TIZA-186743 format. One line per 10 residues: number of its first residue (from 1); their letters; for each residue x, y, z of N, C-alpha, C. Coordinates in Angstrom, 1 decimal, m for minus. Layout:
BEGIN
NUM) a) X:Y:Z:X:Y:Z:X:Y:Z; ...
END
This chain:
BEGIN
1) myytyldtpi) 10.6:15.3:8.3:9.3:14.7:8.1:8.9:14.4:9.1; 7.8:14.5:9.5:6.8:14.1:10.3:6.3:12.5:10.6; 5.7:12.2:11.4:5.6:10.7:11.6:4.1:10.7:12.5; 3.6:9.5:12.7:2.7:9.2:13.5:2.2:7.4:13.2; 1.9:7.4:14.4:1.4:5.6:14.4:0.3:5.7:14.4; m0.9:4.7:13.7:m2.0:4.1:14.1:m2.2:2.9:14.3; m3.1:2.8:15.6:m3.7:1.0:15.8:m4.3:0.6:14.6; m4.0:m0.3:13.9:m5.1:m1.1:13.1:m5.2:m2.4:13.6; m6.4:m3.2:12.8:m6.2:m4.9:13.4:m5.0:m5.6:12.3; m3.7:m4.6:11.7:m2.9:m5.9:11.4:m1.7:m5.0:12.4
11) gelllagdqr) m1.9:m4.3:13.0:m0.9:m3.9:14.1:m0.8:m1.7:13.6; 0.1:m1.6:14.3:0.3:m0.5:14.0:1.1:0.0:13.0; 0.6:0.9:12.7:0.8:1.6:10.9:1.7:2.7:11.3; 3.0:2.9:10.7:3.8:3.9:10.7:3.3:5.2:9.5; 2.8:6.5:9.9:2.1:7.1:8.8:3.3:8.3:8.9; 4.1:8.5:7.3:5.2:9.5:7.4:5.0:10.3:6.3; 5.2:11.9:6.7:4.8:12.8:5.7:5.4:14.3:5.9; 4.5:15.1:5.5:4.3:16.9:6.0:3.0:17.4:5.5; 2.8:18.4:5.9:1.6:19.3:5.7:0.7:19.1:4.8; 1.5:19.0:3.9:1.1:18.8:2.4:0.3:17.2:1.9
21) alyelgfpgg) 1.2:16.4:2.3:1.2:14.7:1.7:2.0:13.7:2.3; 1.6:12.5:2.2:1.7:11.4:2.8:2.9:11.0:2.2; 4.2:10.6:3.0:5.2:9.8:2.0:5.6:8.6:1.8; 5.1:8.1:3.3:5.7:6.6:3.4:4.7:6.1:4.3; 4.2:4.8:4.2:2.9:4.2:5.0:4.3:2.5:5.3; 4.5:2.6:6.6:5.4:1.2:7.4:4.0:0.4:8.2; 4.2:m1.0:7.7:3.8:m1.9:8.3:4.4:m2.2:9.5; 4.2:m2.6:10.9:4.9:m3.4:11.8:5.3:m4.7:12.2; 5.7:m5.4:10.9:6.1:m7.1:10.6:6.3:m6.9:9.5; 6.9:m8.0:9.1:7.0:m8.3:7.7:8.7:m8.2:7.2
31) pkrrraelgw) 9.3:m8.5:5.9:10.4:m7.8:5.5:10.4:m6.7:5.6; 10.1:m5.4:5.6:10.1:m4.1:5.5:9.3:m3.2:6.2; 9.3:m3.9:7.4:9.0:m3.6:8.5:9.5:m2.0:9.2; 8.8:m1.4:9.0:9.3:0.4:9.1:9.0:1.4:10.4; 9.7:2.1:10.9:9.6:2.6:12.0:9.8:4.2:11.7; 9.7:4.9:12.8:10.0:6.1:12.4:11.9:6.5:12.8; 12.3:7.2:11.7:13.7:7.3:11.9:14.1:8.4:12.9; 15.7:8.6:12.9:16.1:9.6:13.7:16.0:10.5:13.0; 15.5:12.0:13.6:15.1:13.0:13.5:14.0:13.9:12.6; 13.3:12.7:13.1:11.7:12.8:12.1:10.7:13.1:14.2
41) errdtifaea) 10.1:13.8:13.1:9.6:15.0:14.3:7.7:14.2:14.1; 7.5:13.7:15.6:6.2:13.2:15.9:5.0:14.7:15.7; 4.0:14.1:14.7:2.7:15.5:15.1:1.7:14.5:14.1; 1.4:14.0:15.2:m0.4:13.3:15.0:m1.7:14.2:14.4; m1.4:15.6:14.4:m2.3:16.3:14.0:m2.4:16.1:12.1; m1.3:16.6:12.1:m1.4:16.9:10.6:m1.4:15.0:9.7; m1.5:14.0:10.5:m2.3:13.0:9.5:m3.8:12.9:10.0; m4.5:13.6:10.5:m5.6:13.4:11.4:m6.7:12.5:9.9; m6.7:13.3:8.8:m7.7:13.1:7.9:m6.9:10.9:7.3; m5.7:11.1:7.3:m5.3:9.6:6.3:m5.5:8.8:7.8
51) ksqisqyfeg) m5.3:9.1:8.8:m5.7:8.3:10.1:m7.5:7.9:10.2; m8.0:9.2:10.0:m9.4:8.4:9.3:m10.1:7.2:8.8; m9.0:7.8:7.0:m9.5:6.8:6.1:m9.3:5.9:6.3; m7.8:5.5:6.9:m7.4:4.4:6.9:m8.1:3.7:8.0; m9.0:4.0:8.5:m9.9:3.7:9.7:m11.5:3.0:9.2; m11.4:4.2:8.1:m12.4:3.7:7.7:m12.3:2.1:6.9; m11.4:2.4:5.9:m10.7:1.3:5.3:m11.2:m0.1:6.1; m10.8:m0.6:7.6:m10.5:m1.2:8.1:m12.2:m1.7:8.5; m12.5:m0.9:8.6:m14.2:m0.8:9.2:m14.9:m1.0:8.2; m14.4:m1.2:7.0:m15.2:m1.9:5.9:m16.1:m0.8:5.1
61) trrefslsla) m16.1:0.9:5.3:m16.0:1.4:4.9:m16.6:2.4:4.0; m14.9:2.2:3.9:m13.9:3.4:2.6:m12.8:1.8:1.5; m13.4:2.8:0.5:m12.5:1.3:m0.8:m11.5:1.7:m1.9; m11.6:3.2:m1.4:m10.7:3.6:m2.1:m9.9:5.0:m1.4; m9.2:5.9:m1.7:m8.4:7.0:m0.3:m8.1:8.0:m1.4; m8.4:9.1:m0.7:m8.9:10.3:m1.4:m7.5:11.7:m0.7; m6.8:11.0:m0.8:m5.5:11.6:m0.1:m4.7:12.1:m0.7; m3.6:13.5:0.1:m2.7:14.0:m1.1:m1.2:12.7:m0.6; m0.7:12.5:m1.9:0.3:11.8:m1.5:1.4:11.6:m2.5; 2.9:11.6:m1.9:3.8:12.5:m2.9:5.0:10.6:m2.5
71) psgtpfqlsv) 4.6:9.7:m3.3:5.8:8.3:m3.4:7.3:9.2:m4.2; 8.1:8.5:m3.7:9.0:8.7:m4.1:9.5:7.5:m5.5; 10.2:7.1:m6.4:10.5:6.1:m7.0:11.1:7.3:m8.5; 11.5:6.0:m9.2:12.1:6.7:m10.5:10.7:6.5:m11.4; 10.8:7.0:m12.7:9.4:6.8:m13.5:8.9:5.7:m13.4; 9.7:4.8:m14.4:9.3:3.3:m14.1:8.4:3.1:m13.1; 9.1:3.2:m12.3:8.5:2.6:m10.9:7.4:3.9:m10.4; 7.1:5.0:m10.4:5.6:5.8:m10.8:4.8:5.3:m11.2; 5.1:5.2:m12.3:4.3:4.5:m13.3:3.4:2.8:m13.1; 4.4:2.2:m12.5:3.5:1.2:m11.7:3.0:1.5:m10.4
81) leelrkipyg) 3.0:2.5:m9.6:2.0:2.5:m8.5:1.3:2.9:m9.1; 1.0:3.8:m9.9:m0.1:4.9:m11.1:m1.4:3.6:m11.2; m0.9:2.4:m12.2:m0.9:1.4:m12.2:m2.1:0.7:m11.0; m0.8:0.6:m10.3:m1.6:0.0:m9.0:m3.0:0.9:m7.9; m2.6:1.8:m8.4:m3.7:2.7:m7.8:m5.3:2.3:m8.4; m5.4:1.8:m9.9:m6.1:1.6:m11.1:m6.9:0.2:m10.2; m6.7:m0.5:m9.7:m7.1:m2.1:m9.1:m7.9:m2.0:m8.3; m8.6:m2.0:m8.7:m10.1:m1.9:m7.7:m10.4:m2.6:m6.6; m11.1:m2.3:m5.7:m10.8:m3.0:m4.6:m11.5:m4.4:m4.5; m11.5:m5.2:m3.9:m11.3:m6.4:m4.1:m10.8:m7.4:m5.2
91) vtvsyrdiam) m10.2:m6.5:m5.9:m9.9:m7.8:m7.2:m8.3:m8.0:m7.1; m8.1:m8.7:m7.6:m6.6:m8.8:m7.6:m5.7:m9.1:m9.2; m5.1:m8.8:m9.2:m4.1:m9.2:m10.5:m2.6:m9.5:m10.6; m2.2:m9.6:m11.8:m1.0:m10.3:m11.6:0.4:m9.3:m11.7; 1.4:m9.6:m11.9:2.8:m8.9:m12.1:2.5:m8.7:m13.5; 2.2:m9.8:m14.0:1.9:m9.5:m15.8:0.8:m8.8:m15.9; 0.0:m8.8:m15.6:m1.5:m7.9:m16.2:m0.7:m6.5:m15.8; m0.4:m6.1:m14.8:0.3:m4.7:m14.6:1.2:m4.2:m15.6; 2.3:m5.1:m16.1:3.1:m4.9:m17.3:2.4:m5.1:m18.6; 1.0:m5.3:m18.6:0.9:m5.7:m20.1:0.2:m4.0:m20.1
101) rlgkpqamra) m0.7:m4.0:m19.3:m1.4:m3.1:m18.6:0.0:m1.1:m19.3; 0.9:m1.5:m18.6:2.0:m0.6:m19.0:2.9:m0.4:m20.6; 2.4:m1.8:m21.3:2.7:m2.2:m22.8:4.3:m2.5:m22.6; 4.7:m3.2:m21.4:5.9:m3.8:m21.1:5.6:m5.2:m20.9; 4.8:m5.9:m21.7:4.5:m7.8:m21.1:6.4:m8.2:m21.0; 7.1:m7.7:m20.8:8.3:m8.4:m20.8:9.0:m7.9:m19.8; 8.3:m6.8:m18.7:8.8:m6.1:m17.4:8.1:m6.8:m16.0; 7.6:m7.9:m16.8:7.0:m8.7:m15.0:7.9:m8.2:m13.9; 9.5:m8.5:m14.0:10.1:m8.7:m13.0:10.5:m7.5:m12.6; 10.9:m6.3:m13.0:10.4:m4.7:m13.4:9.5:m4.7:m12.5
111) vgtangrnpl) 8.1:m4.9:m12.2:7.1:m4.4:m12.0:6.9:m5.1:m10.6; 7.3:m6.0:m10.3:7.7:m7.0:m8.9:8.7:m5.8:m8.8; 9.7:m5.4:m8.5:10.2:m4.7:m8.1:10.6:m3.5:m7.7; 9.7:m2.7:m8.6:8.7:m1.5:m8.5:7.4:m1.7:m7.1; 6.9:m3.1:m7.6:6.1:m3.1:m6.6:6.1:m3.6:m5.4; 6.9:m3.9:m5.0:7.9:m4.1:m3.4:8.3:m2.8:m3.0; 8.4:m1.8:m4.0:9.4:m0.8:m3.3:8.2:0.6:m3.1; 7.4:0.1:m3.4:6.1:0.9:m3.1:6.0:1.6:m1.6; 6.4:2.8:m1.2:6.6:3.2:0.0:5.2:3.6:0.7; 3.8:3.3:0.3:2.5:3.5:0.8:1.9:2.4:0.2
121) pliipchrvi) 1.8:1.3:0.6:1.4:0.2:0.7:0.0:0.4:1.3; m0.9:m0.3:1.1:m2.1:m0.5:1.6:m2.9:0.7:0.5; m2.8:1.8:0.9:m3.2:2.9:m0.1:m2.7:3.0:m1.4; m1.8:2.4:m2.3:m1.2:2.4:m2.9:m1.6:0.4:m3.1; m2.2:0.4:m3.2:m2.4:m1.2:m3.0:m2.1:m2.6:m3.7; m1.0:m2.4:m3.1:0.2:m3.7:m4.0:m0.3:m4.8:m3.3; m0.5:m4.8:m2.1:m1.7:m6.5:m1.5:m2.3:m7.1:m2.5; m2.9:m6.0:m3.3:m3.8:m7.1:m4.5:m3.1:m7.6:m5.9; m1.8:m7.1:m5.5:m1.1:m8.3:m7.0:m0.4:m9.5:m6.5; m1.0:m10.4:m7.1:m0.4:m11.8:m6.8:0.0:m12.5:m8.0
131) gsngkltgfg) 0.8:m13.8:m7.4:1.6:m14.3:m8.9:0.5:m15.1:m10.3; 0.9:m14.9:m11.2:0.5:m15.5:m12.3:m0.9:m16.7:m12.1; 0.1:m17.4:m11.1:m0.6:m18.6:m10.8:m1.9:m18.6:m9.8; m2.2:m17.6:m9.2:m2.9:m17.0:m8.4:m2.6:m17.5:m6.7; m1.2:m17.6:m6.6:m0.7:m17.5:m5.2:m0.3:m16.1:m4.8; m0.4:m16.3:m3.4:0.2:m15.2:m2.9:1.5:m14.9:m3.3; 2.1:m13.9:m3.0:3.7:m13.8:m3.3:4.3:m13.1:m2.4; 5.5:m12.6:m2.8:6.0:m11.4:m1.2:4.9:m10.5:m1.0; 5.5:m10.1:0.1:4.6:m8.9:0.4:5.8:m8.1:1.5; 5.9:m6.9:1.9:6.5:m6.1:2.7:6.3:m6.3:4.4
141) gglptkeall) 4.7:m6.3:4.4:4.6:m6.3:5.3:4.2:m7.6:6.1; 4.3:m9.0:4.8:4.5:m10.4:5.8:3.4:m11.0:5.0; 3.4:m12.2:4.7:2.2:m12.8:3.6:1.5:m12.6:4.3; 1.2:m12.8:6.0:m0.6:m12.8:6.9:m1.2:m11.7:6.4; m0.3:m10.7:6.8:m0.8:m9.0:6.6:m1.3:m9.3:4.9; m1.0:m9.7:4.0:m1.5:m9.5:2.7:m3.0:m10.2:2.3; m2.5:m11.4:3.0:m4.0:m12.2:3.4:m5.3:m11.4:4.1; m4.4:m11.1:5.1:m5.7:m10.4:5.7:m6.4:m9.2:5.2; m5.7:m8.5:5.2:m6.1:m7.4:3.7:m6.6:m7.9:2.3; m6.7:m9.0:1.9:m7.6:m9.5:0.7:m8.6:m10.1:1.1
151) kleqrvskg) m8.7:m10.5:2.4:m9.8:m11.3:3.0:m10.7:m10.4:3.7; m10.2:m9.1:4.2:m11.5:m8.0:4.6:m12.2:m7.6:3.3; m11.2:m7.0:2.1:m11.9:m6.6:1.0:m12.8:m7.6:0.5; m12.8:m9.2:0.2:m13.1:m10.0:0.1:m14.8:m10.1:0.4; m14.3:m9.5:2.0:m15.7:m10.0:3.0:m17.0:m8.5:2.4; m16.1:m7.4:2.9:m16.5:m6.5:2.4:m17.3:m6.5:0.8; m16.6:m6.9:m0.1:m17.3:m6.8:m1.5:m18.7:m7.5:m1.3; m18.6:m9.0:m0.8:m19.0:m9.8:m0.8:m20.4:m9.3:m0.1; m20.5:m8.6:1.0:m21.2:m7.9:2.1:m22.7:m7.6:2.2
END
């Protein structure tokens, strides 16, 4: 596995994958803080396009990512990730909304678990999922990071 880091307004992000696809994006803090693992090899050049698109996102000039992704997970988790990718920029939905879209209205907790295991947060926008009461809920990068991402998208959308 290859990796690199990218400085952003929310801290240094970890990008990991190979020449074909991005497998993981890790935040510098929060409950799911992620750093390179032993045995991984740093290769900055193969992540040039991912770095460019993520930088454009933070500059407010990119609303969708067009990167080759290879997230891991069970078939259900991957179906949740696919639904997350459909959430428009600047829009929030609830876990219940995602469960309904999957045709599994009783699967809200399972959706939450799959959301929490998203290996490519930001690119697969799990930060756009909030509680059905409209409140921010857990986020692997920490709630301040989730709030910052949502504020960025709201500011750019109104722009």
